[in-house]
C-alpha positions in Angstrom: -29.8 -28.8 18.8 -27.8 -28.4 15.6 -26.0 -31.4 14.0 -22.7 -31.7 12.2 -24.6 -31.8 8.9 -26.1 -28.3 9.4 -25.2 -25.9 6.6 -23.8 -22.8 8.2 -22.2 -20.9 5.3 -24.2 -20.9 2.0 -23.0 -19.1 -1.1 -25.6 -19.2 -3.9 -24.9 -18.0 -7.5 -22.3 -15.4 -6.4 -20.5 -13.3 -8.9 -17.9 -10.6 -8.1 -15.7 -8.4 -10.2 -12.9 -6.0 -9.1 -13.5 -2.4 -10.3 -16.6 -3.7 -12.1 -14.5 -5.2 -14.9 -12.1 -7.9 -13.7 -14.1 -11.0 -12.9 -13.0 -12.9 -9.7 -16.1 -15.1 -9.1 -18.6 -16.3 -11.7 -21.9 -17.9 -10.6 -20.2 -19.6 -7.6 -22.3 -21.8 -5.2 -20.9 -23.5 -2.2 -22.4 -24.9 1.1 -20.1 -25.4 4.1 -21.6 -27.6 6.8 -20.8 -27.5 10.5 -17.7 -29.4 11.4 -16.3 -29.8 7.9 -12.8 -29.1 6.6 -13.4 -27.6 3.1 -10.5 -26.8 0.8 -10.9 -24.3 -2.1 -8.5 -25.7 -4.7 -7.2 -24.0 -7.8 -4.4 -22.1 -9.6 -3.4 -18.6 -8.5 -5.9 -16.0 -9.6 -8.8 -18.3 -9.9 -11.0 -16.7 -7.2 -10.2 -18.7 -4.1 -9.1 -15.8 -2.0 -12.0 -13.6 -3.2 -14.5 -16.3 -2.1 -12.8 -16.4 1.3 -13.3 -12.6 1.5 -16.9 -13.1 0.7 -17.2 -15.7 3.5 -15.6 -13.3 5.9 -17.8 -10.3 4.9 -14.9 -8.3 3.5 -16.4 -8.0 0.0 -20.0 -8.3 -1.1 -21.3 -10.1 -4.2 -22.3 -8.2 -7.3 -24.9 -11.0 -7.9 -26.2 -13.9 -5.9 -26.4 -14.2 -2.1 -24.4 -15.3 1.0 -26.0 -16.5 4.2 -24.1 -17.3 7.4 -25.7 -19.1 10.3 -29.1 -18.7 8.6 -28.9 -14.9 8.0 -28.0 -12.9 4.9 -24.6 -11.3 5.1 -24.8 -7.9 3.4 -23.0 -4.6 3.6 -26.2 -3.1 5.2 -26.4 -5.9 7.8 -22.8 -5.5 8.8 -23.4 -1.8 9.4 -25.6 -2.9 12.3 -23.4 -3.2 15.3 -25.1 -6.1 17.0 -25.1 -8.2 13.8 -21.5 -7.2 13.0 -20.2 -8.1 16.4 -22.1 -11.5 16.3 -20.8 -12.4 12.9 -17.2 -11.2 13.5 -17.0 -13.2 16.7 -18.2 -16.4 14.9 -16.0 -16.2 11.8 -12.2 -15.7 12.0 -9.8 -15.1 9.0 -6.1 -15.9 9.0 -4.5 -14.0 6.0 -1.8 -15.5 3.8 0.5 -12.7 4.6 0.9 -12.3 8.4 2.3 -8.8 8.0 -1.1 -7.7 6.7 -2.7 -8.9 10.0 -0.1 -8.2 12.8 0.1 -4.5 13.4 0.0 -3.8 17.2 3.0 -2.6 19.2 3.6 -6.0 20.7 2.3 -9.6 20.6 0.1 -9.3 23.8 -1.6 -6.2 22.5 -2.1 -7.8 19.1 -4.0 -10.7 20.6 -6.0 -8.5 22.9 -7.1 -6.2 20.1 -10.1 -8.2 19.0 -11.6 -8.9 22.5 -11.1 -5.3 23.6 -12.9 -4.1 20.5 -15.8 -6.4 21.3 -16.0 -4.6 24.7 -15.2 -7.7 26.8 -14.4 -7.1 30.5 -10.7 -6.5 31.0 -10.2 -9.5 33.3 -11.8 -11.8 30.7 -9.6 -10.3 28.0 -6.5 -11.0 30.1 -7.5 -14.6 30.7 -8.2 -15.2 27.1 -4.9 -13.7 26.0 -2.9 -15.7 28.5 -4.7 -18.9 27.5 -4.1 -18.3 23.8 -0.4 -17.4 24.4 0.0 -20.7 26.2 -2.0 -22.7 23.7 0.2 -21.5 20.8 3.4 -21.7 22.8 4.2 -18.0 22.3 4.1 -16.8 25.9 7.9 -16.2 25.7 7.5 -13.6 22.9 4.4 -11.8 24.4 6.3 -8.5 24.8 8.1 -8.5 21.5 7.3 -6.1 18.7 6.2 -7.6 15.3 9.5 -6.6 13.6 11.3 -8.8 16.2 9.5 -11.9 15.1 10.4 -14.6 12.6 7.9 -15.5 9.8 6.8 -18.6 11.7 6.3 -16.6 14.9 4.2 -14.0 13.0 2.0 -16.7 11.7 1.4 -18.0 15.2 0.6 -14.5 16.4 -1.8 -14.0 13.5 -3.6 -17.2 14.3 -3.6 -16.3 18.0 -5.3 -13.0 17.3 -8.1 -15.0 15.6 -8.3 -17.9 18.1 -8.6 -15.6 21.1 -12.1 -14.8 19.8 -13.1 -18.5 19.9 -14.8 -18.4 16.5 -16.9 -21.2 15.2 -15.5 -21.0 11.7 -11.8 -20.5 10.8 -10.8 -19.3 7.4 -7.2 -19.8 6.2 -5.8 -18.3 3.0 -2.9 -20.5 1.7 -2.0 -21.5 5.3 1.2 -23.4 4.5 2.6 -20.9 2.0 6.1 -19.5 2.6 6.5 -21.4 5.9 9.5 -23.6 6.8 8.8 -27.3 7.0 8.6 -27.4 10.8 6.1 -24.5 11.0 4.1 -26.1 8.2 3.9 -29.4 10.1 2.9 -27.5 13.3 0.2 -25.6 11.5 -1.3 -28.6 9.8 -1.5 -30.4 13.1 -3.1 -27.3 14.7 -5.8 -27.1 12.0 -6.6 -30.8 12.4 -6.9 -30.4 16.2 -9.1 -27.3 15.9 -11.4 -29.3 13.6 -11.5 -32.2 16.1 -12.4 -29.7 18.8 -15.5 -28.7 16.7 -14.3 -25.8 14.6 -15.4 -25.6 10.9 -12.4 -25.0 8.6 -12.4 -23.4 5.2 -9.1 -22.9 3.5 -7.7 -21.9 0.1 -4.7 -23.7 -1.3 -3.0 -25.0 -4.5 -0.8 -27.3 -2.5 -1.9 -30.8 -3.4 0.4 -32.5 -0.8 -1.6 -31.1 2.1 -5.1 -32.0 0.9 -5.7 -35.3 2.6 -4.6 -33.9 5.9 -6.3 -30.5 5.8 -9.6 -31.3 4.0 -12.3 -33.8 4.0 -13.9 -32.0 1.0 -12.5 -30.0 -1.9 -14.2 -27.4 -4.2 -12.1 -27.0 -7.4 -12.0 -23.7 -9.2 -11.3 -23.4 -12.9 -9.2 -20.5 -14.3 -12.4 -18.8 -15.5 -13.4 -18.3 -11.8 -16.1 -21.0 -11.5 -16.3 -24.1 -9.2 -16.3 -27.0 -11.6 -15.8 -30.0 -9.2 -16.7 -30.8 -5.6 -15.5 -34.1 -3.9 -13.3 -35.8 -1.4 -9.5 -35.2 -1.6 -9.1 -38.8 -2.7 -11.5 -38.4 -5.7 -10.1 -35.0 -6.7 -6.4 -36.2 -6.6 -7.3 -39.3 -8.6 -8.8 -37.1 -11.4 -5.7 -36.3 -13.4 -7.7 -34.8 -16.3 -9.3 -32.4 -13.9 -6.1 -31.4 -12.2 -4.5 -30.7 -15.6 -7.5 -28.7 -16.8 -7.3 -26.3 -13.8 -3.5 -25.9 -14.1 -2.7 -27.7 -10.8 -0.4 -30.2 -12.4 1.5 -30.4 -15.7 2.0 -33.1 -18.2 5.7 -33.6 -18.0 6.0 -34.2 -14.2 6.1 -38.0 -13.7 5.2 -37.5 -10.0 1.7 -36.5 -11.1 1.0 -39.8 -12.9 0.0 -41.0 -9.4 -1.4 -38.0 -7.4 -1.5 -40.0 -4.2 2.3 -40.1 -4.3 2.1 -36.5 -3.3 0.8 -37.2 0.1 3.5 -37.7 2.7 
């Protein structure tokens, strides 16, 4: 039986460049353990989103290795249908921009897309879709088209399309960005509840105000695409010199004299 401390995602010495000339990750190592809430923290363009794509098997390292659940995740392995289906069912990715994720003709079809592509029996797909609609309180919009949805509703649908697969690991890219305060609060509560239910959470953010709620561990990126610190939210927020060096705070903002004042 596996314990909470088991490493399930292991990135070791990974480097990645776009078009072979624009570095996004430089010698990055990170271990995510079962049941953790890990935040990737850093300024825009530092490599957070690229690392999330590596974790989801959307891009592959130029150097170094990535193992998930004890097995190497490579382009060749993901071409194997059995491996790909197993990996895709265990790791779910919620993109920052819901428009990049929600594409079906209506909400119900969007949520059913993943299970249908995994060849689940139709009655099981219907049960899962109905349960997920209910859980995220979007049953009343099940027959609406994406263009009829608000930004907050699209975010719920994007999350539903991932949760319906019941993944073990949930990856969020800037989960609270561009959301109204009510939807931000709802999403933060949902992430905490999913973690309490046993889901491992990995998210990228530069929003210091959400850290102590959304993470129990932070990996901090420098602007040269390396991880330069790893610690609790409390320790990271207390290190003003670190936050200044990675361009997450600025000198002339008195609020940042005491980082914990950021936490609501």
